[in-house]
C-alpha positions as CSV (number, residue, x, y, z in Angstrom):
1,X,-39.0,2.1,66.3
2,X,-35.8,3.0,64.5
3,X,-33.1,4.8,66.7
4,X,-32.4,8.6,65.3
5,X,-29.0,10.1,65.2
6,X,-29.2,13.6,67.1
7,X,-27.0,15.2,65.0
8,X,-28.5,14.5,61.5
9,X,-29.8,17.3,59.6
10,X,-33.3,16.5,59.5
11,X,-34.6,19.1,56.6
12,X,-35.1,18.0,53.1
13,X,-32.0,18.3,51.0
14,X,-33.8,18.7,47.4
15,X,-36.9,17.4,46.0
16,X,-37.4,13.8,44.8
17,X,-37.0,14.8,41.2
18,X,-34.3,16.9,41.5
19,X,-32.1,14.2,43.1
20,X,-33.2,11.8,40.3
21,X,-32.4,14.5,37.7
22,X,-29.1,15.1,39.5
23,X,-27.9,11.8,39.0
24,X,-29.9,11.1,35.8
25,X,-32.0,8.6,37.7
26,X,-29.3,6.0,38.7
27,X,-30.6,5.9,42.4
28,X,-31.5,3.2,44.5
29,X,-33.0,2.8,48.0
30,X,-31.2,1.6,51.2
31,X,-33.0,-1.8,50.8
32,X,-31.9,-2.0,47.3
33,X,-28.5,-0.7,47.8
34,X,-28.0,-3.4,50.7
35,X,-29.2,-6.2,48.2
36,X,-26.8,-5.3,45.6
37,X,-24.1,-5.3,48.3
38,X,-25.1,-8.4,50.5
39,X,-25.3,-6.4,53.4
40,X,-28.0,-5.4,55.7
41,X,-30.0,-2.2,55.6
42,X,-28.7,-1.4,59.0
43,X,-25.1,-1.5,57.7
44,X,-26.3,0.6,54.5
45,X,-27.4,3.3,57.1
46,X,-24.4,3.2,59.0
47,X,-22.4,3.8,55.9
48,X,-24.6,6.7,55.0
49,X,-24.3,8.1,58.8
50,X,-20.2,7.5,58.7
51,X,-20.5,9.5,54.9
52,X,-18.9,6.4,53.3
53,X,-21.7,6.4,50.9
54,X,-24.0,9.7,50.3
55,X,-27.6,9.5,51.3
56,X,-30.3,11.9,50.1
57,X,-33.7,12.3,52.3
58,X,-36.9,13.9,51.7
59,X,-39.0,15.7,54.2
60,X,-39.6,14.0,57.6
61,X,-42.6,11.5,57.9
62,X,-43.5,10.8,61.4
63,X,-45.9,8.2,60.5
64,X,-43.7,6.4,58.0
65,X,-41.4,3.4,58.9
66,X,-37.8,3.1,58.5
67,X,-35.6,6.2,59.2
68,X,-38.7,8.7,59.4
69,X,-38.3,10.0,55.9
70,X,-40.7,9.8,53.1
71,X,-37.9,8.7,50.8
72,X,-34.0,8.1,50.9
73,X,-32.1,7.4,47.8
74,X,-28.4,6.5,47.3
75,X,-26.4,7.1,44.3
76,X,-25.6,3.7,42.2
77,X,-22.1,5.2,41.5
78,X,-21.4,5.5,45.4
79,X,-22.4,1.7,45.7
80,X,-20.2,0.8,42.8
81,X,-17.1,2.6,44.1
82,X,-17.8,1.2,48.1
83,X,-17.9,-2.3,46.3
84,X,-14.3,-1.6,44.7
85,X,-13.0,-0.1,47.6
86,X,-13.9,-3.3,50.0
87,X,-13.1,-5.8,47.2
88,X,-16.7,-6.9,46.6
89,X,-18.0,-7.7,42.9
90,X,-19.4,-4.5,41.5
91,X,-22.9,-4.9,40.7
92,X,-23.9,-4.5,36.7
93,X,-26.4,-2.1,37.4
94,X,-23.7,0.1,39.1
95,X,-21.4,0.1,36.0
96,X,-21.6,3.0,33.5
97,X,-22.4,2.0,29.9
């Protein structure tokens, strides 16, 4: 089971639809972000914990796997900005039209 950080706020920040609307649907899961950047999911979660990239979490789901939330979404703009900052290629999906 994943180890949880004791200081994380476990309340839902916004509803799933509110998050998608706020970012025009340009969101990705931690696993998807890891694949785009060539990193592990653990590294993505660490970047979120350090507030290097933002993560929006739904309500807790103790029955689920992963980090214990029903959903976790990361803005694609954050992934693109992180890639630029560390000198990685910016994935096309992260580039604004």
